[in-house]
Backbone as CSV, one residue per row, in Angstrom:
resi,resn,N_x,N_y,N_z,CA_x,CA_y,CA_z,C_x,C_y,C_z
1,MET,-24.189,102.859,-49.778,-23.575,101.786,-48.993,-23.496,100.513,-49.836
2,THR,-22.327,99.894,-49.849,-22.127,98.655,-50.601,-22.773,97.487,-49.867
3,ILE,-23.650,96.744,-50.571,-24.282,95.578,-49.965,-23.605,94.286,-50.405
4,LEU,-23.041,94.279,-51.636,-22.330,93.096,-52.129,-21.037,93.528,-52.796
5,SER,-19.968,92.844,-52.442,-18.672,93.110,-53.048,-18.089,91.803,-53.573
6,VAL,-17.845,91.769,-54.870,-17.224,90.615,-55.516,-15.781,90.983,-55.819
7,GLU,-14.844,90.169,-55.325,-13.429,90.527,-55.398,-12.619,89.437,-56.093
8,ASN,-12.146,89.753,-57.300,-11.226,88.882,-58.061,-11.739,87.449,-58.174
9,LEU,-13.019,87.303,-58.442,-13.661,85.992,-58.459,-13.287,85.215,-59.719
10,GLY,-12.957,83.935,-59.531,-12.591,83.093,-60.664,-13.050,81.667,-60.502
11,ARG,-13.409,81.047,-61.629,-13.809,79.643,-61.612,-13.567,79.032,-62.993
12,SER,-12.895,77.883,-63.001,-12.641,77.164,-64.248,-13.260,75.777,-64.178
13,PHE,-13.674,75.283,-65.331,-14.181,73.922,-65.469,-13.295,73.215,-66.490
14,GLY,-12.364,72.409,-65.999,-11.364,71.835,-66.891,-10.493,72.956,-67.446
15,GLY,-10.429,73.030,-68.755,-9.624,74.081,-69.375,-10.409,75.325,-69.725
16,ILE,-11.678,75.373,-69.312,-12.540,76.516,-69.645,-12.640,77.449,-68.452
17,ARG,-12.274,78.715,-68.662,-12.394,79.707,-67.604,-13.785,80.351,-67.692
18,ALA,-14.691,79.903,-66.835,-16.057,80.426,-66.862,-16.117,81.851,-66.318
19,ASN,-15.362,82.097,-65.256,-15.201,83.443,-64.692,-13.735,83.648,-64.379
20,HIS,-13.236,84.841,-64.652,-11.815,85.108,-64.418,-11.619,86.505,-63.861
21,ASP,-11.157,86.578,-62.608,-10.728,87.833,-61.987,-11.809,88.918,-62.073
22,ILE,-13.039,88.561,-61.689,-14.154,89.509,-61.769,-14.315,90.243,-60.442
23,SER,-14.388,91.571,-60.522,-14.588,92.410,-59.332,-15.629,93.488,-59.636
24,PHE,-16.539,93.707,-58.683,-17.511,94.791,-58.780,-18.241,94.907,-57.451
25,ASP,-18.912,96.044,-57.245,-19.729,96.272,-56.054,-21.163,96.565,-56.473
26,ILE,-22.093,96.199,-55.603,-23.489,96.591,-55.772,-23.878,97.429,-54.558
27,ASN,-24.401,98.605,-54.810,-24.827,99.481,-53.726,-26.264,99.163,-53.320
28,GLU,-26.553,99.320,-52.039,-27.875,99.017,-51.526,-28.925,99.885,-52.217
29,GLY,-30.019,99.246,-52.648,-31.127,99.973,-53.246,-31.049,100.180,-54.735
30,GLU,-29.976,99.711,-55.387,-29.847,99.921,-56.822,-30.151,98.639,-57.598
31,ILE,-30.277,98.796,-58.909,-30.380,97.655,-59.815,-29.107,97.575,-60.639
32,LEU,-28.443,96.432,-60.553,-27.283,96.167,-61.399,-27.719,95.253,-62.535
33,GLY,-27.556,95.701,-63.770,-27.834,94.868,-64.927,-26.570,94.140,-65.353
34,ILE,-26.715,92.875,-65.732,-25.562,92.080,-66.167,-25.832,91.595,-67.584
35,ILE,-24.952,91.950,-68.500,-25.133,91.597,-69.908,-23.903,90.866,-70.432
36,GLY,-24.084,90.249,-71.585,-22.992,89.547,-72.241,-23.546,88.491,-73.162
37,PRO,-22.782,88.085,-74.160,-23.245,87.039,-75.084,-23.395,85.702,-74.374
38,ASN,-24.052,84.754,-75.018,-24.174,83.412,-74.454,-22.791,82.840,-74.161
39,GLY,-22.639,82.222,-72.987,-21.351,81.661,-72.607,-20.397,82.658,-71.986
40,ALA,-20.889,83.863,-71.675,-20.020,84.894,-71.105,-19.710,84.659,-69.632
41,GLY,-20.489,83.768,-68.977,-20.233,83.484,-67.561,-21.212,84.134,-66.608
42,LYS,-22.349,84.589,-67.112,-23.305,85.327,-66.287,-23.962,84.432,-65.227
43,SER,-24.521,83.306,-65.659,-25.177,82.415,-64.695,-24.169,81.769,-63.746
44,THR,-22.961,81.487,-64.241,-21.914,80.958,-63.361,-21.592,81.959,-62.263
45,LEU,-21.598,83.235,-62.596,-21.360,84.277,-61.598,-22.415,84.211,-60.499
46,PHE,-23.674,84.044,-60.869,-24.734,83.902,-59.873,-24.527,82.640,-59.035
47,ASP,-24.087,81.552,-59.677,-23.818,80.312,-58.946,-22.724,80.510,-57.895
48,LEU,-21.718,81.292,-58.237,-20.626,81.548,-57.301,-21.087,82.419,-56.143
49,ILE,-21.889,83.425,-56.429,-22.369,84.326,-55.382,-23.268,83.587,-54.407
50,THR,-24.106,82.680,-54.921,-25.106,82.017,-54.070,-24.660,80.666,-53.531
51,GLY,-23.419,80.262,-53.795,-22.875,79.057,-53.192,-23.165,77.760,-53.915
52,TYR,-23.822,77.830,-55.080,-24.092,76.602,-55.834,-22.820,76.056,-56.485
53,THR,-21.849,76.942,-56.706,-20.535,76.554,-57.217,-19.486,77.263,-56.377
54,LYS,-18.412,76.572,-56.039,-17.353,77.183,-55.248,-16.299,77.805,-56.166
55,ALA,-15.843,78.974,-55.798,-14.849,79.689,-56.592,-13.467,79.069,-56.428
56,ASP,-12.662,79.162,-57.487,-11.257,78.760,-57.401,-10.422,79.868,-56.779
57,SER,-10.885,81.097,-56.928,-10.132,82.244,-56.411,-11.093,83.394,-56.139
58,GLY,-10.635,84.333,-55.314,-11.423,85.507,-54.989,-12.419,85.242,-53.874
59,LYS,-13.251,86.240,-53.598,-14.244,86.095,-52.532,-15.466,86.962,-52.798
60,VAL,-16.540,86.630,-52.070,-17.798,87.363,-52.140,-18.134,87.840,-50.734
61,VAL,-18.383,89.134,-50.589,-18.702,89.721,-49.292,-20.099,90.315,-49.351
62,PHE,-20.989,89.866,-48.468,-22.357,90.358,-48.416,-22.614,91.027,-47.074
63,ALA,-23.004,92.295,-47.104,-23.290,93.059,-45.882,-22.141,92.959,-44.886
64,GLY,-20.925,93.000,-45.397,-19.738,92.982,-44.557,-19.238,91.614,-44.158
65,GLN,-19.935,90.540,-44.579,-19.547,89.178,-44.198,-19.064,88.399,-45.415
66,ASP,-17.927,87.733,-45.260,-17.404,86.871,-46.316,-18.278,85.618,-46.401
67,ILE,-18.968,85.442,-47.538,-19.876,84.298,-47.692,-19.333,83.268,-48.681
68,SER,-18.079,83.409,-49.073,-17.501,82.576,-50.134,-17.583,81.082,-49.853
69,ALA,-17.473,80.685,-48.584,-17.423,79.258,-48.245,-18.763,78.716,-47.751
70,LEU,-19.805,79.533,-47.787,-21.088,79.110,-47.234,-21.916,78.297,-48.227
71,ARG,-22.780,77.436,-47.690,-23.716,76.670,-48.507,-24.844,77.576,-49.002
72,PRO,-25.545,77.176,-50.078,-26.647,77.992,-50.601,-27.711,78.319,-49.558
73,ASP,-28.064,77.356,-48.692,-29.112,77.618,-47.705,-28.676,78.659,-46.685
74,LYS,-27.400,78.633,-46.324,-26.886,79.621,-45.375,-26.880,81.014,-46.001
75,ILE,-26.509,81.081,-47.274,-26.493,82.359,-47.990,-27.909,82.902,-48.125
76,SER,-28.855,82.012,-48.418,-30.259,82.417,-48.501,-30.746,82.973,-47.165
77,ASN,-30.380,82.299,-46.088,-30.807,82.749,-44.757,-30.270,84.131,-44.408
78,LEU,-29.132,84.492,-44.984,-28.551,85.811,-44.727,-29.297,86.925,-45.463
79,GLY,-30.064,86.541,-46.510,-30.852,87.560,-47.194,-30.565,87.733,-48.674
80,ILE,-30.059,86.676,-49.335,-29.861,86.718,-50.782,-30.835,85.741,-51.430
81,GLY,-31.767,86.278,-52.202,-32.715,85.450,-52.938,-32.283,85.330,-54.385
82,ARG,-32.830,84.299,-55.060,-32.421,84.084,-56.450,-33.549,83.449,-57.254
83,THR,-33.694,83.887,-58.497,-34.550,83.190,-59.450,-33.643,82.492,-60.457
84,PHE,-34.227,81.502,-61.142,-33.450,80.708,-62.084,-34.015,80.835,-63.490
85,GLN,-33.127,80.718,-64.461,-33.520,80.798,-65.862,-34.472,79.660,-66.223
86,LYS,-34.168,78.455,-65.738,-35.034,77.302,-65.965,-36.009,77.198,-64.793
87,LEU,-37.286,77.372,-65.093,-38.305,77.409,-64.053,-38.638,75.996,-63.572
88,LYS,-38.510,75.787,-62.264,-38.797,74.463,-61.697,-39.626,74.592,-60.420
89,PRO,-40.859,75.111,-60.552,-41.722,75.144,-59.365,-42.176,73.741,-59.014
90,PHE,-42.766,73.586,-57.834,-43.364,72.309,-57.472,-44.681,72.217,-58.232
91,ALA,-44.655,71.494,-59.353,-45.747,71.544,-60.328,-47.083,71.095,-59.765
92,ASP,-47.073,70.117,-58.854,-48.316,69.570,-58.326,-48.692,70.169,-56.972
93,MET,-48.108,71.325,-56.679,-48.507,72.098,-55.504,-49.116,73.399,-55.985
94,THR,-49.966,73.981,-55.162,-50.582,75.248,-55.555,-49.557,76.376,-55.499
95,LEU,-49.944,77.480,-56.125,-49.085,78.655,-56.083,-48.835,79.080,-54.634
96,LEU,-49.890,79.080,-53.830,-49.753,79.451,-52.416,-48.790,78.515,-51.692
97,GLU,-48.908,77.224,-51.918,-48.028,76.264,-51.254,-46.580,76.458,-51.689
98,ASN,-46.363,76.736,-52.964,-45.009,77.000,-53.465,-44.361,78.167,-52.725
99,VAL,-45.102,79.248,-52.560,-44.535,80.447,-51.926,-44.397,80.255,-50.420
100,MET,-45.299,79.504,-49.819,-45.198,79.249,-48.378,-43.914,78.518,-48.031
101,ILE,-43.442,77.653,-48.901,-42.181,76.940,-48.641,-41.049,77.937,-48.421
102,GLY,-41.012,78.974,-49.242,-40.011,80.022,-49.050,-40.242,80.800,-47.771
103,SER,-41.504,81.022,-47.422,-41.829,81.777,-46.207,-41.307,81.091,-44.951
104,PHE,-41.254,79.750,-44.983,-40.804,79.002,-43.802,-39.317,79.233,-43.499
105,VAL,-38.582,79.815,-44.430,-37.188,80.175,-44.151,-37.129,81.211,-43.036
106,ARG,-38.117,82.109,-43.019,-38.135,83.195,-42.036,-39.153,82.997,-40.920
107,GLU,-40.174,82.181,-41.183,-41.293,82.097,-40.252,-41.736,80.654,-40.044
108,SER,-41.705,80.170,-38.796,-42.099,78.792,-38.496,-43.597,78.665,-38.233
109,ASN,-44.238,79.777,-37.888,-45.673,79.760,-37.635,-46.429,79.642,-38.964
110,ILE,-47.286,78.621,-39.079,-47.951,78.337,-40.352,-48.834,79.501,-40.802
111,LYS,-49.607,80.074,-39.882,-50.494,81.183,-40.257,-49.702,82.387,-40.744
112,LYS,-48.630,82.712,-40.023,-47.823,83.861,-40.429,-47.124,83.602,-41.757
113,ALA,-46.666,82.362,-41.969,-46.036,82.009,-43.245,-47.044,82.122,-44.381
114,ARG,-48.273,81.696,-44.128,-49.333,81.784,-45.137,-49.667,83.240,-45.432
115,ASP,-49.790,84.053,-44.396,-50.104,85.476,-44.581,-49.001,86.172,-45.381
116,ASN,-47.737,85.828,-45.072,-46.610,86.403,-45.798,-46.662,85.994,-47.264
117,ALA,-46.976,84.721,-47.518,-47.052,84.228,-48.890,-48.168,84.921,-49.659
118,LEU,-49.320,85.095,-49.025,-50.441,85.761,-49.691,-50.113,87.213,-50.022
119,GLU,-49.415,87.881,-49.123,-49.010,89.269,-49.372,-48.090,89.366,-50.583
120,ILE,-47.161,88.426,-50.690,-46.228,88.423,-51.814,-46.941,88.055,-53.113
121,ILE,-47.833,87.084,-53.049,-48.586,86.685,-54.240,-49.414,87.860,-54.762
122,ASP,-49.977,88.619,-53.853,-50.720,89.818,-54.242,-49.783,90.840,-54.885
123,PHE,-48.577,90.971,-54.345,-47.589,91.929,-54.869,-47.228,91.610,-56.315
124,VAL,-47.142,90.309,-56.640,-46.769,89.921,-58.011,-47.992,89.732,-58.912
125,ASP,-49.165,90.181,-58.418,-50.409,90.183,-59.205,-50.878,88.782,-59.610
126,LEU,-50.777,87.836,-58.664,-51.249,86.484,-58.940,-52.259,86.002,-57.890
127,ILE,-52.838,86.930,-57.141,-53.679,86.542,-56.029,-54.867,85.689,-56.480
128,GLU,-55.387,85.944,-57.677,-56.530,85.162,-58.160,-56.125,83.727,-58.535
129,LYS,-54.820,83.499,-58.675,-54.322,82.172,-59.053,-53.768,81.398,-57.856
130,ARG,-53.959,81.902,-56.657,-53.274,81.349,-55.488,-53.585,79.879,-55.229
131,HIS,-54.759,79.417,-55.628,-55.125,78.019,-55.385,-54.958,77.149,-56.636
132,HIS,-54.388,77.709,-57.690,-54.119,76.938,-58.902,-52.812,76.167,-58.740
133,PHE,-52.731,74.998,-59.372,-51.471,74.265,-59.379,-50.450,75.000,-60.259
134,ALA,-49.188,74.903,-59.889,-48.138,75.600,-60.639,-48.102,75.161,-62.102
135,ARG,-48.427,73.888,-62.359,-48.395,73.386,-63.732,-49.473,74.014,-64.612
136,GLU,-50.447,74.672,-64.010,-51.531,75.291,-64.765,-51.214,76.716,-65.211
137,LEU,-50.109,77.271,-64.748,-49.774,78.657,-65.037,-49.111,78.802,-66.402
138,SER,-49.290,79.966,-67.002,-48.583,80.293,-68.245,-47.124,80.580,-67.920
139,THR,-46.296,80.710,-68.948,-44.874,81.000,-68.723,-44.690,82.320,-67.987
140,GLY,-45.431,83.341,-68.407,-45.327,84.641,-67.739,-45.744,84.572,-66.288
141,GLN,-46.801,83.812,-65.994,-47.249,83.649,-64.613,-46.243,82.848,-63.797
142,ARG,-45.610,81.863,-64.434,-44.586,81.088,-63.723,-43.353,81.948,-63.424
143,LYS,-43.070,82.914,-64.300,-41.987,83.860,-64.012,-42.316,84.661,-62.755
144,ARG,-43.570,85.090,-62.626,-43.993,85.832,-61.440,-43.954,84.938,-60.197
145,LEU,-44.344,83.671,-60.363,-44.255,82.731,-59.248,-42.809,82.543,-58.815
146,GLU,-41.895,82.453,-59.772,-40.478,82.309,-59.445,-39.987,83.502,-58.624
147,LEU,-40.427,84.701,-59.008,-40.084,85.898,-58.240,-40.693,85.844,-56.839
148,ALA,-41.953,85.412,-56.770,-42.629,85.342,-55.475,-41.926,84.368,-54.536
149,ARG,-41.493,83.235,-55.061,-40.792,82.256,-54.219,-39.488,82.838,-53.686
150,ALA,-38.775,83.581,-54.530,-37.520,84.200,-54.087,-37.784,85.308,-53.071
151,MET,-38.866,86.053,-53.267,-39.207,87.140,-52.347,-39.674,86.640,-50.988
152,ALA,-40.154,85.394,-50.948,-40.713,84.861,-49.706,-39.702,84.802,-48.573
153,ILE,-38.415,84.749,-48.900,-37.397,84.719,-47.850,-37.078,86.123,-47.331
154,LYS,-37.770,87.127,-47.892,-37.550,88.540,-47.541,-36.095,88.950,-47.780
155,PRO,-35.657,88.855,-49.027,-34.243,89.135,-49.326,-33.903,90.615,-49.280
156,ARG,-32.680,90.893,-48.902,-32.144,92.247,-49.065,-31.593,92.408,-50.477
157,LEU,-31.093,91.295,-51.043,-30.542,91.286,-52.390,-31.214,90.175,-53.176
158,LEU,-31.712,90.504,-54.373,-32.382,89.522,-55.218,-31.645,89.407,-56.544
159,LEU,-31.197,88.187,-56.863,-30.523,87.918,-58.127,-31.543,87.302,-59.086
160,MET,-31.723,87.916,-60.246,-32.746,87.472,-61.187,-32.086,87.062,-62.503
161,ASP,-32.354,85.831,-62.920,-31.733,85.297,-64.137,-32.757,85.260,-65.270
162,GLU,-32.714,86.267,-66.131,-33.561,86.371,-67.319,-35.049,86.254,-67.000
163,VAL,-35.528,87.186,-66.192,-36.933,87.201,-65.804,-37.850,87.363,-67.022
164,THR,-37.427,88.134,-68.016,-38.293,88.361,-69.184,-38.012,87.380,-70.323
165,GLY,-37.081,86.467,-70.129,-36.739,85.521,-71.190,-37.842,84.501,-71.426
166,GLY,-38.142,84.239,-72.694,-39.083,83.192,-73.050,-40.549,83.547,-72.920
167,VAL,-40.861,84.824,-72.672,-42.266,85.228,-72.576,-42.646,86.049,-73.800
168,ASP,-43.950,86.151,-74.054,-44.401,86.922,-75.216,-44.244,88.419,-74.957
169,GLN,-44.229,89.193,-76.026,-43.968,90.627,-75.941,-44.998,91.353,-75.075
170,LYS,-46.237,90.901,-75.068,-47.276,91.570,-74.282,-47.048,91.410,-72.783
171,THR,-46.322,90.363,-72.395,-46.088,90.079,-70.974,-44.932,90.903,-70.407
172,ILE,-44.010,91.301,-71.269,-42.775,91.949,-70.809,-43.012,93.243,-70.041
173,PRO,-43.853,94.192,-70.515,-44.027,95.446,-69.757,-44.477,95.230,-68.316
174,GLY,-45.352,94.238,-68.087,-45.797,93.956,-66.725,-44.671,93.452,-65.843
175,LEU,-43.774,92.638,-66.415,-42.633,92.139,-65.652,-41.646,93.260,-65.344
176,VAL,-41.453,94.160,-66.297,-40.571,95.308,-66.073,-41.128,96.198,-64.964
177,ALA,-42.435,96.434,-64.998,-43.076,97.227,-63.953,-42.918,96.565,-62.590
178,LEU,-42.988,95.235,-62.562,-42.820,94.500,-61.309,-41.406,94.657,-60.768
179,ILE,-40.420,94.614,-61.636,-39.029,94.819,-61.209,-38.860,96.209,-60.596
180,LYS,-39.463,97.209,-61.206,-39.363,98.577,-60.684,-40.049,98.692,-59.324
181,ARG,-41.171,97.990,-59.152,-41.853,98.003,-57.862,-41.030,97.306,-56.791
182,LEU,-40.325,96.254,-57.180,-39.433,95.580,-56.237,-38.353,96.533,-55.739
183,LYS,-37.763,97.252,-56.677,-36.737,98.224,-56.287,-37.321,99.283,-55.358
184,ALA,-38.511,99.790,-55.696,-39.153,100.817,-54.884,-39.478,100.317,-53.476
185,SER,-39.654,98.985,-53.339,-39.947,98.407,-52.024,-38.701,98.287,-51.154
186,GLY,-37.528,98.560,-51.730,-36.289,98.542,-50.954,-35.372,97.376,-51.229
187,VAL,-35.744,96.506,-52.181,-34.908,95.354,-52.503,-33.816,95.758,-53.487
188,THR,-32.589,95.377,-53.186,-31.479,95.569,-54.117,-31.518,94.425,-55.129
189,ILE,-31.241,94.730,-56.403,-31.430,93.738,-57.460,-30.199,93.652,-58.354
190,ALA,-29.836,92.425,-58.711,-28.888,92.178,-59.805,-29.623,91.296,-60.799
191,THR,-29.665,91.710,-62.058,-30.459,90.974,-63.030,-29.687,90.701,-64.308
192,ILE,-29.707,89.441,-64.727,-29.167,89.046,-66.026,-30.289,89.218,-67.036
193,GLU,-29.982,89.893,-68.122,-31.035,90.186,-69.094,-30.439,90.332,-70.487
194,HIS,-31.083,89.685,-71.478,-30.614,89.791,-72.859,-31.288,90.927,-73.626
195,ASN,-32.434,91.378,-73.151,-33.127,92.479,-73.817,-32.435,93.783,-73.440
196,ILE,-31.669,94.321,-74.370,-30.830,95.475,-74.061,-31.652,96.717,-73.759
197,ASN,-32.837,96.843,-74.369,-33.688,97.999,-74.087,-34.157,97.977,-72.637
198,ILE,-34.507,96.793,-72.153,-34.943,96.666,-70.759,-33.805,96.980,-69.811
199,ILE,-32.643,96.420,-70.067,-31.513,96.594,-69.159,-31.090,98.056,-69.086
200,MET,-31.177,98.766,-70.211,-30.842,100.185,-70.220,-31.886,101.002,-69.458
201,GLU,-33.120,100.550,-69.496,-34.208,101.283,-68.842,-34.186,101.151,-67.325
202,ILE,-33.893,99.962,-66.821,-34.082,99.719,-65.387,-32.813,99.830,-64.551
203,SER,-31.638,99.772,-65.181,-30.392,99.618,-64.417,-29.805,100.944,-63.958
204,ASP,-29.251,100.928,-62.743,-28.453,102.058,-62.261,-27.018,101.920,-62.754
205,ASN,-26.511,100.691,-62.737,-25.198,100.370,-63.294,-25.304,99.074,-64.080
206,ILE,-24.357,98.872,-64.989,-24.350,97.666,-65.808,-22.961,97.038,-65.786
207,LEU,-22.948,95.715,-65.601,-21.726,94.929,-65.691,-21.763,94.149,-66.997
208,ALA,-20.759,94.319,-67.822,-20.687,93.598,-69.094,-19.596,92.542,-69.013
209,LEU,-19.960,91.303,-69.381,-19.024,90.186,-69.369,-18.826,89.653,-70.781
210,ASP,-17.659,89.106,-71.015,-17.394,88.407,-72.277,-16.309,87.375,-72.023
211,GLN,-16.568,86.134,-72.412,-15.633,85.030,-72.236,-15.137,84.938,-70.792
212,GLY,-16.078,85.131,-69.866,-15.772,84.969,-68.454,-15.088,86.133,-67.779
213,GLN,-14.893,87.229,-68.496,-14.184,88.367,-67.925,-15.036,89.629,-67.955
214,LYS,-14.795,90.504,-66.999,-15.437,91.812,-66.992,-14.782,92.688,-68.060
215,ILE,-15.606,93.191,-68.978,-15.055,94.089,-70.005,-15.495,95.533,-69.786
216,ALA,-16.530,95.738,-68.950,-16.963,97.108,-68.668,-17.890,97.116,-67.462
217,PHE,-17.903,98.239,-66.769,-18.807,98.451,-65.644,-19.088,99.944,-65.567
218,GLY,-20.375,100.317,-65.506,-20.683,101.731,-65.412,-22.141,102.035,-65.662
219,LYS,-22.441,103.315,-65.835,-23.798,103.765,-66.082,-24.260,103.294,-67.469
220,PRO,-25.585,103.106,-67.641,-26.095,102.607,-68.923,-25.594,103.371,-70.145
221,LYS,-25.584,104.692,-70.078,-25.136,105.491,-71.229,-23.681,105.203,-71.571
222,ASP,-22.850,105.062,-70.518,-21.433,104.780,-70.752,-21.238,103.389,-71.350
223,ILE,-22.009,102.423,-70.868,-21.908,101.061,-71.393,-22.360,101.011,-72.851
224,GLN,-23.413,101.745,-73.159,-23.952,101.757,-74.514,-22.938,102.285,-75.523
225,ASN,-22.047,103.152,-75.047,-21.050,103.764,-75.930,-19.663,103.152,-75.778
226,ASN,-19.559,102.078,-74.978,-18.264,101.444,-74.755,-17.916,100.546,-75.940
227,GLN,-16.755,100.781,-76.543,-16.412,100.058,-77.762,-16.261,98.558,-77.539
228,LYS,-15.726,98.154,-76.398,-15.578,96.725,-76.118,-16.947,96.045,-76.043
229,VAL,-17.907,96.729,-75.423,-19.254,96.173,-75.310,-19.917,96.110,-76.678
230,ILE,-19.736,97.139,-77.463,-20.300,97.167,-78.817,-19.746,96.011,-79.644
231,ASP,-18.443,95.818,-79.561,-17.795,94.769,-80.359,-18.231,93.367,-79.933
232,SER,-18.406,93.159,-78.618,-18.678,91.803,-78.138,-20.153,91.470,-78.046
233,TYR,-21.008,92.501,-77.894,-22.393,92.197,-77.565,-23.422,93.046,-78.301
234,LEU,-23.274,94.348,-78.252,-24.324,95.216,-78.807,-24.318,95.235,-80.328
235,GLY,-23.119,95.247,-80.924,-23.041,95.340,-82.369,-23.315,96.746,-82.860
236,THR,-23.247,96.947,-84.154,-23.481,98.253,-84.758,-24.514,98.108,-85.871
237,VAL,-25.039,99.236,-86.291,-26.001,99.235,-87.389,-25.371,98.681,-88.656
238,ASP,-24.098,99.031,-88.907,-23.412,98.561,-90.110,-23.283,97.035,-90.116
239,VAL,-22.907,96.485,-88.945,-22.764,95.040,-88.829,-24.108,94.357,-89.025
240,ALA,-25.153,94.941,-88.386,-26.492,94.374,-88.507,-26.933,94.348,-89.972
């Protein structure tokens, strides 16, 4: 069953076409990996889906509803969560308080919001840090906090922008395992990722972008062997 449908989506900034005529579907329960070189339009695509930027053309349909004209808060309330590449937690609030803010989207009762936040914090393996201030966390822990805040709204679809970016190599396997556990819990995921080994490992389908346009969509093996993707992003051994 299709949970998100992007249809002929386009957005320009002055003379720059950030996204142009992009179409794809995400099926419920799968992980869609999104790849492309810097400036390919990946984060802009997330901005368009979540209402932070309005499209010049096309539409976004979530669970059968056209959400193209909705504000970010309305889209969030419908069940689309998002993490950001640049981490901006409430630095002088505890981890628990940060996640509780997201819980209040679904739950007005303080105790229930707190219980929901604690359950999510435990899920992302940060329960021992729940009373620490966000500014005290390492980059890898802040990545987990970012996921926890997005999960607090109980999303059906979670958009993740470079969850493994900027962390040390020892931290990456734990984050990958967390993504797999999220999928197993029933959350549909779309993730922007530059680590091609990770994206090939976790994705059911992959969307490849270049210069704001879709150049390929398909199973990881097919994308890995797609000449357009190789030329624009993956490269070859000879070139390397």
